[in-house]
PAZAPA-4460 file (N, C-alpha, C; in steps of 0.05 Angstrom, whole numbers, plus 32768, in hexadecimal, padded with zeros to 4 digits):
% residues 94
    n_x    n_y    n_z   ca_x   ca_y   ca_z    c_x    c_y    c_z   seq   type   mol
   7FF0   81B4   805D   7FFE   819B   8065   800E   818F   804F     1      M     A
   8024   8185   8058   8036   8179   8043   8031   815B   8040     2      Q     A
   8033   8151   802A   802E   8133   8025   8047   8123   802C     3      P     A
   8042   810B   8037   8057   80FA   8040   8051   80DD   8036     4      F     A
   8067   80CF   8032   8065   80B1   802F   8071   80A7   8047     5      V     A
   8065   8093   8053   806F   8087   806B   806E   8069   806C     6      Y     A
   807F   805D   807F   807E   8040   8081   807B   803B   809F     7      I     A
   8067   802A   80A7   8062   8020   80C0   806D   8003   80C2     8      L     A
   8074   7FFA   80DB   807B   7FDF   80DE   806F   7FD4   80F8     9      A     A
   806B   7FB9   80F8   8060   7FAD   8110   8077   7FA9   8125    10      S     A
   808F   7FA6   811B   80A8   7FA3   812B   80C0   7FA3   8119    11      K     A
   80D7   7FA2   8122   80F0   7FA2   8110   80ED   7F8A   80FE    12      R     A
   80F0   7F8E   80E4   80EF   7F7A   80CF   80D4   7F6C   80CF    13      N     A
   80BF   7F78   80DB   80A3   7F6E   80DC   8093   7F76   80C3    14      G     A
   8079   7F73   80C8   8067   7F7B   80B2   8069   7F9A   80AC    15      T     A
   8069   7FA1   8093   806C   7FBD   808A   8054   7FC7   807D    16      L     A
   804D   7FE1   8080   8037   7FEE   8073   8042   8008   8067    17      Y     A
   803D   800E   804E   8046   8026   8041   802C   8037   803B    18      T     A
   802D   8051   8042   8015   8061   803C   801D   807D   8034    19      G     A
   800A   808E   802F   800E   80A9   8026   7FF7   80BB   8034    20      V     A
   7FFF   80D2   803C   7FEB   80E3   804A   7FF5   8100   8049    21      T     A
   7FE4   8112   804E   7FEA   812E   8051   7FEB   8137   806F    22      S     A
   7FE4   8125   8080   7FE4   812A   809D   7FF1   8112   80AA    23      D     A
   800B   8112   80AA   801B   80FB   80B5   8015   80F5   80D2    24      L     A
   8015   8108   80E4   800F   8104   80FF   7FF5   80F8   8104    25      A     A
   7FE1   8104   80F8   7FC5   80FB   80F9   7FC2   80DE   80EF    26      G     A
   7FCD   80DA   80D8   7FC9   80BF   80CD   7FD6   80A9   80DD    27      R     A
   7FEF   80AF   80E5   7FFD   809B   80F6   7FEE   8096   8110    28      V     A
   7FE2   80AB   811B   7FD3   80A9   8134   7FBA   8095   812F    29      S     A
   7FAF   8099   8118   7F99   8087   8112   7FA1   8068   8111    30      Q     A
   7FBA   8065   8104   7FC5   804A   8102   7FCB   803F   811F    31      H     A
   7FD7   8050   812F   7FE0   8048   8149   7FC8   8041   815C    32      R     A
   7FB2   804F   8157   7F9B   8049   8169   7F8F   802E   8164    33      S     A
   7F92   8023   814B   7F86   800A   8145   7F68   800A   8140    34      G     A
   7F5D   8022   8142   7F3F   8026   8140   7F36   8025   8123    35      N     A
   7F49   802A   8110   7F40   8029   80F4   7F45   800C   80E9    36      V     A
   7F2F   8000   80E2   7F32   7FE4   80D9   7F43   7FE3   80BF    37      P     A
   7F52   7FCE   80BC   7F61   7FCA   80A4   7F7B   7FBB   80AA    38      G     A
   7F8C   7FBD   8097   7FA6   7FAF   8097   7FB7   7FB5   80B2    39      F     A
   7FBB   7FCF   80B8   7FCC   7FD5   80CC   7FBF   7FCD   80E8    40      T     A
   7FA5   7FCE   80EB   7F9A   7FC6   8104   7F9B   7FA7   8106    41      A     A
   7F96   7F9A   80F1   7F98   7F7D   80F0   7FB2   7F70   80F8    42      R     A
   7FC8   7F7E   80EE   7FE2   7F73   80F1   7FF3   7F84   8105    43      Y     A
   7FE7   7F95   8113   7FF6   7FA4   8129   800D   7FB4   811E    44      G     A
   8008   7FC0   8107   801C   7FD1   80FA   8019   7FEF   8103    45      V     A
   8029   7FF7   8117   8024   8010   8124   803D   8022   8127    46      R     A
   8055   8018   8122   806E   8026   8127   8077   8035   810E    47      T     A
   807A   8050   810F   8083   8060   80F9   80A1   805C   80F6    48      L     A
   80AB   804F   80E2   80C8   804B   80DF   80D5   805C   80CA    49      V     A
   80C4   8067   80B7   80CF   8077   80A1   80BA   8089   8096    50      Y     A
   80C2   80A1   808F   80B2   80B3   807F   80C3   80C6   806F    51      F     A
   80B5   80D1   805A   80C3   80E5   8049   80AD   80F8   8041    52      E     A
   80B6   8112   803F   80A4   8127   8039   80A7   812C   801B    53      Q     A
   8090   8134   800F   808F   813B   7FF2   8084   8157   7FEE    54      H     A
   8089   8163   7FD7   807F   817C   7FD0   8062   817D   7FC6    55      V     A
   805A   8165   7FBC   803E   8165   7FB3   8032   8149   7FB9    56      S     A
   8019   8148   7FBA   800B   812E   7FBE   800F   811C   7FA6    57      M     A
   8011   8127   7F8E   8016   8116   7F77   8032   8108   7F79    58      D     A
   8046   8116   7F82   8060   810A   7F84   8060   80F6   7F9A    59      S     A
   8052   80FB   7FAF   8050   80E8   7FC7   8042   80CF   7FBF    60      A     A
   802C   80D1   7FAF   801D   80BA   7FA6   802F   80A9   7F93    61      I     A
   803D   80B7   7F81   804F   80A7   7F6F   8064   8098   7F7F    62      R     A
   806F   80A6   7F93   8084   8098   7FA4   8078   8081   7FB3    63      R     A
   8060   8085   7FBF   8054   8070   7FCE   8050   8057   7FBB    64      E     A
   8045   805B   7FA4   8042   8045   7F91   805D   8038   7F8A    65      R     A
   8072   8048   7F86   808B   803D   7F81   8095   802B   7F98    66      Q     A
   8095   8035   7FB0   809E   8026   7FC7   808E   800D   7FCC    67      V     A
   8073   800E   7FC7   8062   7FF7   7FCC   8068   7FE0   7FB8    68      K     A
   8074   7FE7   7FA1   807C   7FD4   7F8C   8098   7FC7   7F94    69      K     A
   80A7   7FD4   7FA5   80C1   7FCB   7FAB   80C1   7FB0   7FB9    70      W     A
   80D7   7FA2   7FB6   80DB   7F89   7FC5   80DE   7F91   7FE3    71      R     A
   80D8   7F7F   7FF4   80D6   7F83   8010   80F4   7F8B   8019    72      R     A
   8107   7F7C   800E   8123   7F81   8016   812B   7FA0   8011    73      R     A
   8121   7FAB   7FFA   8127   7FC7   7FF5   811C   7FD8   8008    74      W     A
   8104   7FD4   8012   80F6   7FE4   8026   8106   7FE2   8041    75      K     A
   810F   7FCA   8048   811D   7FC6   8060   8137   7FD6   805F    76      L     A
   8144   7FD5   8049   815E   7FE2   8045   8159   8001   8048    77      E     A
   8144   800B   803D   813F   8028   803F   8139   8030   805C    78      M     A
   812A   8020   806B   8124   8025   8087   8140   8026   8096    79      I     A
   814F   8011   8092   8168   800D   80A1   817B   8024   809B    80      E     A
   817B   802E   8082   818C   8047   807B   8185   805F   808C    81      R     A
   816B   8063   808E   8160   807C   809A   815B   8079   80B8    82      H     A
   8155   8061   80C1   814C   805C   80DD   8158   8040   80E5    83      N     A
   8171   803E   80E9   817E   8024   80EC   8174   8016   8105    84      P     A
   816C   8024   8119   8162   8017   8132   8144   8013   8133    85      R     A
   8137   801B   811D   811A   8018   811B   810B   8026   8131    86      W     A
   8114   803D   8139   8106   804D   814D   80EB   8056   8143    87      H     A
   80D8   8058   8154   80BE   8063   814D   80C2   8080   8149    88      D     A
   80BD   8089   8130   80C2   80A6   8129   80A9   80B8   812F    89      L     A
   8095   80AC   813A   807C   80BB   813F   8082   80D2   8151    90      Y     A
   8092   80D1   8166   8098   80E6   8178   80A6   80FC   816B    91      A     A
   80B5   80F7   8155   80C2   810C   8147   80B1   811E   8136    92      H     A
   8097   8117   8134   8084   8127   8125   807B   813F   8133    93      L     A
   8080   8141   814D   8075   8156   815D   808C   8169   8168    94      F     A
***
């Protein structure tokens, strides 16, 4: 499995969550179900709006930490560049 950095949103310009995983479809499915307690369940953050694949988990973790430190505006600009309509990208994983 390839490592990914991903961003979920509650809605367009809503609450954002940045994560890293080696099973993107499975992890997003967990977030979408709301059955896993935590930030995404509490704030209804379920829409996959951005993801990027990495060659190693180390590089994915470094990128996740970098993105988490970014200003909100920078994250929104990155999402808008790659997914201007904020479509849910979950269906594209299959």
